[in-house]
C-alpha positions in Angstrom: -4.3 5.9 -24.4 -2.2 4.3 -21.7 -3.9 3.9 -18.3 -2.5 6.4 -15.8 -2.3 5.1 -12.2 -4.3 6.9 -9.6 -1.7 8.1 -7.1 -2.0 10.2 -4.0 0.9 12.4 -2.8 1.1 14.9 0.0 3.3 17.9 0.5 5.4 17.8 3.7 7.4 20.5 5.5 10.7 19.6 7.1 12.9 21.6 9.4 16.7 21.3 9.3 18.8 22.7 12.1 22.3 23.9 11.3 24.9 21.3 12.2 22.5 18.3 11.8 23.0 15.8 9.1 20.9 15.9 6.0 17.5 14.1 6.4 16.7 10.9 4.6 13.1 10.2 3.5 11.7 7.3 1.6 11.0 8.4 -2.0 10.3 4.9 -3.4 6.6 5.6 -4.1 7.4 9.0 -5.7 10.1 7.6 -7.9 8.0 4.5 -8.9 5.2 6.8 -10.2 7.5 9.3 -11.9 6.5 12.3 -9.8 8.9 15.2 -10.5 9.2 18.9 -9.8 11.3 20.7 -12.3 11.2 23.9 -10.4 13.2 22.5 -7.5 10.9 24.0 -4.9 9.5 20.7 -3.7 11.9 17.8 -3.4 11.3 14.4 -5.0 14.5 12.9 -3.8 17.0 13.1 -0.9 19.5 14.8 -3.2 16.9 17.5 -4.0 16.3 18.0 -0.2 20.0 18.5 0.3 20.2 21.0 -2.5 17.1 22.8 -1.1 18.7 23.1 2.4 22.0 24.3 1.0 20.3 27.0 -1.1 18.3 28.2 2.0 21.5 28.5 4.1 23.2 30.3 1.2 20.4 32.8 1.1 20.4 33.3 4.8 23.9 32.5 6.2 22.9 33.5 9.8 20.0 31.1 10.0 20.0 28.5 12.7 17.4 26.4 10.9 15.6 26.3 7.5 12.5 24.8 6.2 12.4 22.4 3.2 9.5 20.9 1.3 9.1 17.4 -0.2 6.5 15.0 -1.6 5.6 11.8 0.1 3.0 9.1 -0.3 -0.5 10.0 1.0 -1.5 6.8 2.9 -5.1 8.0 3.3 -7.4 5.2 1.9 -9.3 6.2 -1.3 
């Protein structure tokens, strides 16, 4: 059996305000370890964040801000 690396990720909440540019987060750690979310609810890339934000505004066109969720590296020492 192949050794599976011990990785730590954390779930983050972001806020996007209408009219702001799309946020850019560092997903190098997530990509390196192959973390994915096939449901599209929690972003694993900046493209997924953009899609999440766009869907939220489509669902609620009058919103002045929306929340989005994404994974990032948990830097807490093991």
